N, C-alpha and C positions, 0 to 999 in steps of 0.2 A: 818426168815430163815437165816442161817449163810452163808457167802460167803467163798469159799475155796481159799486159797493162798498156793502154794507149795513152800517150801524153801529147797534148797540143798546146804549144806556146801561143799566148794571146796577149794583147796589150790592154784589154778591158774585160775583166772576169764577168762582170754583170752582163755586158752586151753579149759575150760569148755564151754564157749559160742560157740567156734568153733565146739566142739563135738556135743552138743545138736542141734545146727542149721544144721550141716551136716547130722547127724544121723536121725533126726526126722523132718526136714524141719521147725523148729521153727525160729523165727526172733527176733532180739534184739529190744525191745520196747524203754526202757530208761536205762541209766547208772546212778548210784548213786556214783559218785566219783570213788575211788579205792575199795569201799566196797561191791558193789552189781551191778548186771545186771538183768534186767527184760527181760524174754523171753515170746513171744506171739505166738499163733498158736495152743495151746492146749485148752481144755475146761476151764482151769483155768490158770491164769498167773503163771509162774515159776520164782522164784527169786534165782539166784546163789549168794551165800554169801561167801565172802572171809574170810576164817577162817584158819589160819596157822596150819599145821600139828604139833601135840604135844601140842596144847593149850587145856585148860580145857573146857569141853563141856558146863558146867554151873557152877555158883557160888556154888551150893550145891552138885556138883558131883566131884568125884576123877577121873572119866574116862577122858582120853585124846583122842583127835581126832587122828584118824589114817586113812590114805587113802589107806592102803593095803586092799585087799578084806576082807570084814567083813559082818556079817549078822545082820540085824535088823528086828524086826517083822513088820515094815512098809516099803513098797517099792512102786515103781511106775509101773503101767501097762499102756502101750501105745497101743491103738487099731489101727490097721493098715489094709489096704485093702489086702495086700499080704505079709504074714509073711516071706516067703523065700526071697523076694526082700528086705524087711525091715531089715532082719538079715544081708544080704550082705552089705547094706548101713551102718548099725550100725557098723559092723566089719571093714569096710573100714575107718570109722571115728575114730576107736580106741576101740570099745567095744570088750569084750571077750565072746564068746558063751560058756555056761557052760553045755553042753549036747545037745542031739539031739532035734530037733523040735518035739514036741509031738502032736498027734491028739487026740481029744476027741469028744464026740457027739455034743458039743457046738461050737467047733472050734479047732484052733491050737494055741500052746503056745511055745515061745522060751524064755529061761531064759538066761540073760546076766549080765555082770558086766560092768559098765561104767569105764572110765579111773581113777576114783577116788575111786573105790572099792564099789560103791553103786550098789545094785541089781536092775535091771530093767527087766520087761517082755514085750515082744511084743506079742499081741494077735490078731488073725484073727478070727472073729466070722463067723459061718456058720449057715444056717437055722435061727432059732429064738435065736441064741446066748445062753446066760445063761438060757433063758426060756426053753430050751430043757431039763434041769435038775431041774428046780425050782419047788417047791411046794408052792402054795399060802398059806400065813399065816393062813387064815380062815380055809383051809382044814387041816392044821397041827393041829390046836387046836381041831378039831372035831375027830381026829384019836385017 
């Protein structure tokens, strides 16, 4: 089984650590010089990586890092007990709410952007959570 580590590129480690600790009650585990900070308190450790704005994302890419609001097909969802309270806390820490909190049969979701342009969602499950809408794989194959 693979272990999951979450890495988030930021251009200001101090600001990023303050945001994620304030918005999501994470704590700093370890610091790795001026290059990275480990955050604990989620299901997987989160590493904030200092990557200056405008630097190349990888040796094989022409894309440059930008910390303006951007979209990527991968984002972080944080499960919370009370989405409205969590939204207030995240906004007070510097996040931007990008629409109304939406209610679904499985719970509520709020879509936000962190101060570095990364999309994050806050999710409050109700009832059986995603099981409210899930179809077991065995049942799907027989349909």
